[in-house]
C-alpha positions, 0 to 999 in steps of 0.5 A: 500500500502507498504511504498515505496518511489516515486522512488521505486514505479516508478521502480516497476511500470516500472518492472511490465510493462516490465514483462507484455510486455514479457508475451504478446510477448511470448504468441504471438510468441507461437501462431505463432510457428508451432513447438509444442516444441517451442510453449510449451517453449514459453508458459512456459516463458510467465507463468514464467513472469506472475508469476513475475507480480504477485510477483511484484504486491504483493509488492504494497499491 
């Protein structure tokens, strides 16, 4: 694990949780949409936030 302070680790964990919540929300909204353009955009947003999760998680190694 990286040498993070307790405060930094807590902030990082909070941010990862926020990003994961956004991924789930965008995926759910995409499934509810009947417009393919909107659905595709929401899926792209979900993918971008999943990449943020991956990037932030890499700081824990």
